[in-house]
N, C-alpha and C positions, 0 to 999 in steps of 0.2 A: 504494500500500500504506500509506504514512504517513497519507494523508488518511482512509482507511478506519479505521485504528487510532485516529486522533485523534477521528473522529466517533463510531464505535460504542464505542470505549473510554471516551470521556467520558460517554456515555449509560450505559454499563454501570457505571461507577464512581458516577455520580450516583444511580442507582436501586438499586445494590447487587447487580447480577446478574453473576456470575462476577468478583467484585470483585478478588480476589487476582490472577487471571490478567491482567485488563486493567491493573491498577495496576502489576504487574511489567513488562508489555510497554511501558507508557508510561514507566516509570522507566528502562528500558534505552534507549528512544528518546531521552529527555532526556540521558542520559549521552553518547550518540553526538553529539547536537547540541552539548553543552557542549564536548566535546573536539575535534570536527571543525570547528565553525563559529565559536563564540564565544570560545574560549580566546585566540586571538591578539589580540583586541580589548580585553583587560583584564577587570576585574571588574564595573564599574558598568554598569547597564542602559542609561542614557542615552547611553552611548558604544558600544552594541552588545556589551557584555561578557556574562559568564557569570551574572550575578546572578539574573536572572529564570528562565532555564531550569534553573539549579541549584536554585532554590527549588522549582519544580514537580517536579523529579526527586526531591528529598529527600522532598517531601510524598507523592508516589506510592509511593516505597519504604516509607515509614511505613505507608501504607494497605495495601500488599501484605503487610507483616508482621502487621498487626493484623486485617485483614479488614473486612467490611462493617458489622459491628455488629448490634445487635438490631433495627433498623428496616429492614434490607436485604431484598431479595428472596431472597437466599441463605438467610437465617434463616427467612423465611416458608415456603420450600419444604423446608426441613430439610436441605439439602445445601450444603456449602461446599467449594470447591476446595482 
């Protein structure tokens, strides 16, 4: 399930198709990864810490709030989630 989310979700966010849905799903996934896997290892990425997944989680959260923008497929079809 995670592999499908990361594969199709990344494509969806990149082209702007169902952007808010995919970005929110990936942000939730990154939050789980941060707290379940990386938190005990500290902050810095070179020690296996939360820095890198936290960055991607915050980025996906911001994209989920803002949407795909004017060059997205969501905008081209006239519907946004």
